[in-house]
C-alpha positions as CSV (number, residue, x, y, z in Angstrom):
1,M,-12.4,-21.6,-20.1
2,T,-9.4,-23.0,-18.1
3,T,-10.2,-23.9,-14.5
4,I,-7.8,-22.4,-12.0
5,T,-6.9,-24.9,-9.3
6,D,-5.1,-24.5,-6.0
7,S,-1.4,-25.0,-6.1
8,P,-0.2,-28.1,-4.2
9,D,2.9,-28.0,-2.1
10,H,5.3,-29.2,-4.8
11,E,4.2,-26.4,-7.1
12,V,4.9,-23.8,-4.5
13,D,8.3,-25.4,-3.9
14,H,9.0,-25.5,-7.6
15,A,8.0,-21.8,-8.0
16,V,10.3,-20.7,-5.2
17,A,13.2,-22.9,-6.3
18,A,12.9,-21.6,-9.9
19,A,12.8,-18.0,-8.7
20,L,15.9,-18.5,-6.6
21,R,17.8,-19.8,-9.6
22,A,16.6,-17.0,-11.8
23,G,17.4,-14.5,-9.1
24,T,21.1,-15.3,-9.1
25,A,21.6,-13.7,-12.5
26,W,19.0,-11.0,-11.9
27,R,20.9,-9.6,-8.9
28,R,24.0,-9.3,-11.0
29,T,22.2,-7.5,-13.8
30,P,23.4,-3.9,-14.2
31,A,21.0,-1.2,-13.1
32,A,20.6,0.2,-16.6
33,D,19.5,-3.2,-17.9
34,R,17.1,-3.8,-15.0
35,A,15.6,-0.4,-15.7
36,A,15.1,-1.4,-19.3
37,V,13.3,-4.6,-18.3
38,L,11.0,-2.7,-16.0
39,D,10.2,-0.3,-18.8
40,A,9.5,-3.3,-21.1
41,A,7.1,-4.8,-18.5
42,A,5.3,-1.4,-18.4
43,D,5.0,-1.4,-22.1
44,A,3.7,-5.0,-22.1
45,L,1.0,-4.2,-19.6
46,A,-0.1,-1.1,-21.5
47,E,-0.2,-2.9,-24.8
48,A,-2.2,-5.8,-23.3
49,A,-4.9,-3.5,-21.8
50,E,-7.5,-4.5,-24.4
51,T,-7.1,-8.2,-23.4
52,L,-6.6,-7.6,-19.6
53,W,-9.6,-5.4,-18.6
54,P,-12.4,-7.6,-19.9
55,V,-11.0,-10.6,-18.0
56,A,-10.7,-8.5,-14.8
57,D,-14.2,-7.1,-15.3
58,A,-15.7,-10.6,-15.6
59,E,-14.2,-11.4,-12.2
60,T,-14.6,-8.1,-10.3
61,R,-17.4,-6.1,-12.1
62,L,-15.3,-3.0,-11.6
63,G,-16.0,-1.7,-15.1
64,E,-13.9,-0.7,-18.1
65,T,-13.1,2.9,-17.0
66,R,-11.8,1.9,-13.6
67,L,-9.9,-1.1,-14.9
68,R,-8.2,0.8,-17.8
69,G,-7.1,3.4,-15.4
70,E,-5.7,0.8,-13.0
71,I,-3.8,-0.9,-15.8
72,A,-2.2,2.5,-16.6
73,R,-1.3,3.0,-13.0
74,T,0.2,-0.4,-12.8
75,A,2.3,0.3,-15.9
76,G,3.3,3.6,-14.4
77,Q,4.6,1.9,-11.3
78,F,7.0,-0.1,-13.3
79,R,8.2,3.0,-15.1
80,L,8.7,4.8,-11.8
81,F,10.9,2.0,-10.5
82,A,12.9,2.0,-13.8
83,Q,13.7,5.6,-12.8
84,V,14.4,4.6,-9.2
85,V,16.9,2.0,-10.4
86,G,18.5,4.4,-12.8
87,D,18.8,7.1,-10.2
88,G,20.7,4.9,-7.8
89,G,19.8,6.9,-4.7
90,Y,18.0,4.0,-3.1
91,L,21.4,2.2,-2.7
92,D,22.4,4.8,0.0
93,A,26.0,4.5,-0.9
94,V,28.3,5.9,1.8
95,I,32.1,6.1,2.0
96,D,34.2,7.0,5.0
97,H,37.9,7.0,4.2
98,A,40.5,5.7,6.6
99,D,42.2,8.0,9.0
100,P,45.2,6.3,10.6
101,A,46.0,9.4,12.6
102,A,42.7,9.3,14.5
103,V,42.6,8.0,18.0
104,P,41.7,5.2,17.8
105,P,42.6,4.8,14.1
106,K,39.6,4.8,11.7
107,P,39.3,2.0,9.1
108,D,38.1,2.6,5.6
109,L,34.4,1.9,5.7
110,R,32.0,1.8,2.7
111,R,28.3,0.8,2.8
112,V,25.7,0.1,0.1
113,N,22.3,-1.6,-0.1
114,H,22.1,-5.0,-1.7
115,P,19.0,-7.0,-2.8
116,L,17.7,-9.4,-0.1
117,P,19.2,-12.8,-0.5
118,G,16.1,-14.8,-1.4
119,V,12.6,-14.6,-2.9
120,V,10.1,-11.9,-2.0
121,G,6.7,-13.5,-1.4
122,V,3.7,-11.2,-2.3
123,F,0.1,-11.7,-1.1
124,A,-2.1,-10.0,-3.7
125,A,-5.0,-7.7,-2.7
126,G,-8.6,-8.2,-3.7
127,N,-9.6,-4.6,-4.3
128,F,-7.0,-3.7,-6.9
129,P,-6.7,-6.6,-9.4
130,F,-3.8,-4.9,-11.2
131,A,-2.2,-2.2,-9.0
132,F,-2.0,-4.2,-5.8
133,S,-1.9,-7.7,-7.3
134,V,0.4,-9.8,-9.4
135,A,2.1,-6.8,-11.0
136,G,1.4,-4.4,-8.2
137,G,3.8,-2.1,-6.3
138,D,5.3,-5.0,-4.2
139,T,6.2,-6.9,-7.3
140,A,7.5,-3.9,-9.3
141,S,9.6,-2.6,-6.4
142,A,11.0,-6.1,-5.5
143,L,12.1,-6.7,-9.1
144,A,13.6,-3.3,-9.2
145,A,15.7,-4.1,-6.1
146,G,17.0,-7.2,-7.8
147,C,14.8,-9.7,-6.1
148,P,12.8,-12.5,-7.7
149,V,9.1,-12.7,-6.7
150,V,6.5,-15.4,-6.1
151,V,2.9,-14.1,-5.8
152,K,0.1,-15.8,-4.0
153,A,-2.9,-14.8,-6.2
154,H,-6.1,-13.4,-4.7
155,P,-9.0,-15.8,-5.1
156,G,-11.2,-12.9,-6.3
157,H,-9.5,-12.7,-9.6
158,P,-7.5,-15.8,-10.4
159,R,-7.8,-15.6,-14.2
160,T,-6.7,-12.0,-14.2
161,S,-3.8,-13.0,-12.1
162,D,-2.7,-15.7,-14.5
163,L,-3.0,-13.4,-17.5
164,V,-1.1,-10.6,-15.8
165,A,1.7,-13.0,-14.8
166,R,2.0,-14.2,-18.4
167,T,2.1,-10.6,-19.7
168,V,4.9,-9.5,-17.3
169,R,6.9,-12.7,-17.7
170,A,7.1,-12.1,-21.5
171,A,9.2,-8.9,-20.7
172,L,11.5,-10.5,-18.1
173,P,14.9,-12.1,-19.0
174,S,13.6,-15.3,-17.3
175,P,9.9,-16.1,-16.7
176,D,10.9,-17.7,-13.4
177,L,11.6,-14.3,-11.9
178,L,7.8,-14.0,-11.4
179,G,6.2,-17.1,-9.9
180,L,2.5,-17.4,-9.2
181,V,0.6,-19.8,-6.9
182,H,-3.1,-20.1,-6.0
183,G,-4.9,-21.2,-2.9
184,F,-5.1,-20.7,0.9
185,D,-2.7,-23.6,1.6
186,A,-0.3,-22.3,-1.0
187,G,-0.1,-19.0,0.9
188,G,0.9,-20.9,4.1
189,R,3.5,-22.9,2.2
190,L,4.9,-19.7,0.7
191,A,5.1,-17.8,4.0
192,R,7.0,-20.7,5.7
193,H,9.3,-21.5,2.8
194,P,13.0,-21.3,3.6
195,G,13.7,-19.7,0.3
196,V,11.5,-16.7,1.0
197,A,13.3,-13.7,2.5
198,A,10.4,-11.2,3.1
199,I,6.7,-11.0,2.6
200,G,4.6,-8.1,1.2
201,F,0.8,-8.2,2.0
202,T,-2.2,-6.0,1.4
203,G,-5.5,-7.1,3.0
204,S,-7.5,-7.3,6.2
205,I,-6.1,-7.2,9.7
206,A,-7.2,-10.8,10.3
207,G,-5.5,-11.9,7.1
208,G,-2.3,-10.1,8.0
209,Q,-2.3,-11.5,11.5
210,A,-2.7,-15.0,10.0
211,V,0.3,-14.5,7.7
212,Q,2.3,-13.1,10.5
213,A,1.5,-16.2,12.6
214,L,2.7,-18.4,9.8
215,I,5.9,-16.5,9.6
216,G,6.3,-17.0,13.3
217,E,6.4,-20.7,12.7
218,R,9.6,-20.4,10.8
219,P,12.9,-21.2,12.5
220,D,14.3,-18.0,10.9
221,P,12.4,-14.7,11.3
222,I,11.8,-12.7,8.1
223,P,10.3,-9.2,7.7
224,F,6.6,-8.9,7.1
225,Y,5.4,-5.8,5.4
226,G,1.6,-5.7,5.7
227,E,-0.9,-3.0,4.8
228,L,-4.0,-3.9,6.9
229,G,-6.8,-1.7,8.2
230,S,-7.4,2.0,8.3
231,A,-10.2,4.2,9.5
232,N,-8.7,7.4,7.9
233,P,-10.1,10.1,10.2
234,V,-11.2,13.4,8.7
235,V,-11.5,16.5,11.0
236,V,-13.7,19.4,9.9
237,L,-12.8,22.5,12.0
238,P,-15.3,25.4,12.5
239,S,-13.6,27.8,10.0
240,A,-14.5,25.3,7.2
241,L,-18.2,26.3,7.8
242,R,-17.4,29.6,6.2
243,G,-16.7,27.8,2.9
244,D,-18.9,25.8,0.6
245,V,-20.5,23.3,3.0
246,T,-22.4,21.6,0.2
247,A,-19.2,20.9,-1.7
248,L,-17.5,19.6,1.4
249,A,-20.4,17.2,2.1
250,R,-20.4,16.0,-1.5
251,G,-16.7,15.5,-1.4
252,F,-17.0,13.3,1.7
253,A,-19.8,11.2,0.1
254,G,-17.9,10.8,-3.1
255,S,-14.8,9.6,-1.3
256,L,-16.7,7.3,1.0
257,T,-18.6,5.5,-1.8
258,L,-15.9,5.4,-4.5
259,G,-15.5,1.9,-5.7
260,V,-18.4,0.9,-3.3
261,G,-16.1,2.0,-0.4
262,Q,-13.5,-0.7,-1.2
263,F,-10.4,1.5,-0.8
264,C,-7.9,1.3,2.0
265,T,-8.0,5.1,2.2
266,N,-11.8,5.2,2.6
267,P,-12.8,8.1,5.1
268,G,-14.4,6.0,7.8
269,L,-14.5,8.7,10.5
270,L,-15.7,12.3,10.0
271,F,-15.5,14.7,13.0
272,V,-17.7,17.8,12.4
273,P,-18.8,20.8,14.4
274,E,-22.4,20.8,15.7
275,D,-24.0,22.6,12.8
276,D,-27.4,21.7,11.3
277,R,-26.5,23.1,7.9
278,L,-23.4,20.8,7.6
279,L,-25.2,17.7,9.0
280,T,-28.1,18.2,6.6
281,A,-25.7,18.6,3.7
282,V,-23.8,15.4,4.6
283,A,-27.1,13.5,5.0
284,E,-28.4,14.7,1.6
285,A,-25.0,14.0,-0.1
286,V,-25.0,10.4,1.2
287,A,-28.6,9.8,0.4
288,A,-27.8,10.8,-3.2
289,T,-25.3,8.0,-3.5
290,A,-26.0,4.4,-4.7
291,G,-24.7,1.1,-3.6
292,G,-23.2,-1.7,-5.7
293,P,-21.8,-5.2,-5.7
294,M,-18.8,-5.9,-3.6
295,L,-15.8,-7.7,-5.0
296,T,-16.1,-11.0,-3.1
297,E,-18.6,-12.7,-0.8
298,R,-16.0,-12.5,2.0
299,I,-15.6,-8.7,1.6
300,R,-19.4,-8.3,1.6
301,D,-19.8,-10.5,4.7
302,G,-17.2,-8.4,6.4
303,Y,-19.0,-5.2,5.6
304,L,-22.3,-6.5,6.8
305,G,-20.6,-7.6,10.0
306,G,-19.2,-4.2,10.5
307,L,-22.7,-2.7,10.0
308,D,-24.0,-5.0,12.7
309,R,-21.2,-3.8,15.1
310,L,-22.4,-0.2,14.5
311,A,-26.1,-1.0,14.7
312,G,-26.4,0.7,18.1
313,L,-25.6,4.1,16.6
314,R,-28.1,6.5,15.0
315,V,-28.3,6.3,11.2
316,L,-27.7,9.7,9.7
317,A,-28.3,8.7,6.1
318,E,-28.4,5.8,3.7
319,G,-27.8,5.6,0.0
320,S,-30.1,4.0,-2.5
321,A,-30.0,0.5,-3.8
322,G,-29.1,1.6,-7.3
323,A,-29.6,-0.4,-10.5
324,G,-28.9,-4.1,-10.7
325,E,-29.9,-5.1,-7.2
326,P,-26.6,-4.4,-5.5
327,E,-25.4,-6.4,-2.5
328,V,-24.8,-3.4,-0.3
329,V,-25.8,0.2,0.1
330,P,-23.9,3.1,1.7
331,R,-24.7,3.9,5.3
332,V,-23.5,6.7,7.6
333,F,-24.0,6.7,11.3
334,T,-23.7,9.5,13.8
335,A,-22.6,9.9,17.4
336,D,-21.7,12.8,19.6
337,L,-18.0,13.1,20.7
338,A,-18.6,11.8,24.3
339,E,-20.6,8.8,23.0
340,F,-17.9,8.0,20.5
341,A,-15.1,8.3,23.1
342,A,-16.9,5.9,25.4
343,G,-17.0,3.3,22.6
344,L,-13.3,3.4,21.9
345,P,-11.4,1.5,20.6
346,G,-14.0,-0.9,19.1
347,I,-16.3,1.8,17.7
348,A,-13.4,3.2,15.5
349,E,-12.5,-0.1,13.9
350,E,-12.5,0.0,10.1
351,C,-15.7,-1.1,8.4
352,F,-14.4,-1.9,4.9
353,G,-17.0,-0.6,2.6
354,P,-19.2,2.5,2.1
355,A,-19.8,3.1,5.8
356,A,-18.7,5.8,8.2
357,I,-19.4,7.5,11.5
358,V,-20.0,11.2,11.6
359,V,-18.8,12.3,15.1
360,V,-20.3,15.6,16.3
361,Y,-18.4,17.9,18.7
362,R,-19.3,21.2,20.3
363,D,-15.9,22.5,21.4
364,P,-12.8,21.8,19.1
365,G,-10.8,21.9,22.3
366,D,-12.3,18.5,23.2
367,L,-11.0,16.9,20.0
368,P,-7.3,16.3,20.8
369,A,-8.0,14.0,23.8
370,V,-10.2,11.8,21.7
371,L,-8.2,11.9,18.5
372,S,-5.1,10.8,20.4
373,R,-6.8,7.6,21.3
374,L,-7.4,6.5,17.7
375,A,-5.5,3.6,16.2
376,G,-3.0,4.2,13.4
377,S,-4.3,5.0,9.9
378,L,-2.9,5.4,6.4
379,T,-4.2,9.0,6.3
380,A,-5.6,11.8,8.4
381,T,-7.3,14.9,6.9
382,V,-8.1,18.4,8.2
383,H,-10.6,20.7,6.6
384,A,-10.2,24.3,7.7
385,L,-9.9,27.8,6.2
386,D,-7.7,29.1,9.1
387,P,-4.3,27.2,9.3
388,A,-3.7,28.6,12.8
389,E,-6.9,26.9,14.0
390,A,-5.5,23.5,13.0
391,A,-2.1,23.7,14.7
392,E,-2.9,21.6,17.8
393,I,-5.0,19.1,15.8
394,A,-2.1,18.7,13.3
395,E,0.3,17.8,16.1
396,V,-2.2,15.2,17.4
397,L,-2.8,13.6,14.0
398,R,0.8,13.6,12.8
399,P,1.9,10.5,14.8
400,L,-1.4,8.7,13.9
401,A,-1.0,8.6,10.1
402,G,1.5,8.2,7.3
403,R,-0.1,10.9,5.1
404,L,-1.7,14.2,6.2
405,I,-4.2,15.9,3.9
406,W,-5.3,19.5,3.9
407,N,-8.7,20.3,2.5
408,G,-8.9,17.2,0.4
409,W,-10.0,13.6,0.5
410,P,-7.9,10.5,1.2
411,T,-9.0,8.3,-1.7
412,G,-6.6,8.5,-4.6
413,V,-3.0,7.7,-3.9
414,A,-0.3,9.3,-6.0
415,V,2.4,6.9,-7.3
416,N,5.5,9.1,-7.1
417,W,8.7,9.9,-5.3
418,A,7.2,11.6,-2.3
419,I,4.2,9.4,-1.4
420,H,4.2,7.5,1.9
421,H,1.5,4.8,2.0
422,G,1.8,3.3,5.4
423,G,1.2,4.2,9.0
424,P,1.1,3.0,12.6
425,W,-0.6,-0.3,13.5
426,P,-3.1,-1.4,12.2
427,A,-2.6,0.6,9.0
428,S,0.6,-1.3,8.5
429,T,3.1,-3.6,10.3
430,S,6.0,-1.3,9.6
431,P,5.2,2.4,9.7
432,A,8.7,3.4,8.5
433,H,8.0,1.8,5.1
434,T,5.6,2.4,2.2
435,S,3.9,0.0,-0.2
436,V,3.4,2.7,-2.8
437,G,5.9,5.0,-4.5
438,S,9.7,5.0,-4.9
439,G,10.3,4.4,-1.2
440,A,8.7,0.9,-1.5
441,I,12.0,-0.5,-2.8
442,A,13.6,0.0,0.7
443,R,11.8,-3.1,2.0
444,W,13.7,-5.4,-0.3
445,V,17.3,-4.3,0.2
446,T,19.7,-4.7,3.1
447,P,22.9,-2.7,3.8
448,V,26.3,-4.3,3.8
449,A,29.4,-2.4,5.1
450,Y,32.9,-3.2,3.7
451,Q,35.8,-2.5,6.0
452,D,39.3,-2.1,4.4
453,W,38.1,-4.0,1.4
454,P,40.3,-4.3,-1.7
455,E,39.2,-1.8,-4.4
456,G,38.9,-4.5,-7.0
457,L,36.4,-6.5,-4.9
458,L,34.2,-3.6,-4.0
459,P,30.8,-3.2,-5.6
460,P,31.0,-0.6,-8.4
461,E,28.9,1.9,-6.4
462,L,31.7,2.1,-3.8
463,R,34.8,2.2,-6.0
464,A,36.8,5.4,-6.1
465,D,35.9,6.2,-9.7
466,N,32.1,5.6,-9.2
467,P,31.7,4.1,-12.6
468,L,27.9,4.0,-12.4
469,G,27.7,7.6,-11.3
470,V,25.4,6.9,-8.3
471,P,24.8,9.6,-5.6
472,R,27.1,9.0,-2.6
473,R,28.0,10.5,0.7
474,V,31.7,10.7,1.0
475,D,33.4,11.6,4.3
476,G,30.1,13.2,5.4
477,R,29.5,15.2,2.2
478,L,26.8,14.4,-0.3
479,H,27.9,14.0,-3.9
480,P,25.0,13.9,-6.4
481,G,26.6,11.6,-8.9
482,K,25.9,11.7,-12.6
């Protein structure tokens, strides 16, 4: 078995330099050809599933079913971005024709998005060895935009990272379009490298702040798109008690413990009415769950540290150890609303893993004042049978999260055109952007306006005949294109 070693500085420099060279031709590659390459990368990942999942399972212990599903999702991301590139809407092409009779006279102005002029650096996540790693959404969207990529592999699955990189490179016109480096120091070198134009990151708040600090050492600031920590509050309103309370409790327990709680959309806060029937159902549902091994020692230590921080609260329920002597078990604490409010903001910090706080309230009118003090999250959820009952709560939650869920659970993120996977700090560093779905490409493009530019020198998307058939806004009116 090949030993994966950390990448010294010269290897990081070589990867970035090679990506820059390959990126020159890639930026000029027609959209239809880029889309074909992305589809080919998707096919390569799907065809390699039999080889990929056993390597990932040996490093992560996530199991065949989960890993096969994640490979399919990863391939699906590439296919989605092939559609995004073919559609052309992400270019945001705009034309305002000249009007010399206006006072003052209006010049001819045309604007379109271009790929960032450099390499996109990606810091892979530990909890998704495929979908948020070497071939994850950051990489797929950056390649779609026309940018080369260098990934800093996660130490939790280095061999998987190498194998995925080889698989995707085989489908690219140049293997240098996707560089891969390993090691803590390599990440620092990548973040500070002058050839890197932007960074995508998925991980902990502390890790994201460390990368942000490295970027701050650069003489030139670059954008940092980090997906960090999220408590993902769930609010159960009194009308929900008229429904199936047992199913509600089981839904919470299942979402909380999915993947041993190692999901960024894990429901870490559950606000419930004071109701013995519901509390009993939640306790029983959690007690019926089992623990499991966590992905890395560092993640496990972080989870245990979070439990220590919550140790002053009452334990509502604890899952079983399960088979195979797992490293952690699910644990749910409880507090009344006043107690919880007194502990803010620290009490509401994410405990990454299968842990949550059930916050009990007596009067739903007391909720808005407390909910408004929560930090940003990727998601916020409301359970109710009466929409009118949730009107005020919805207004409070809307600015706190990037995705609002009705009578559902936050784990499970659709990869499509409408998803927004981001949120106010600390959920992400840029709440206007998403790391999942078609909108993720917006992070890797920048607009350029052309004033009175000769037709022959304009990008094809801005020429009068619109040879690529992209959607455009012309003199204020939207034209759908081909």
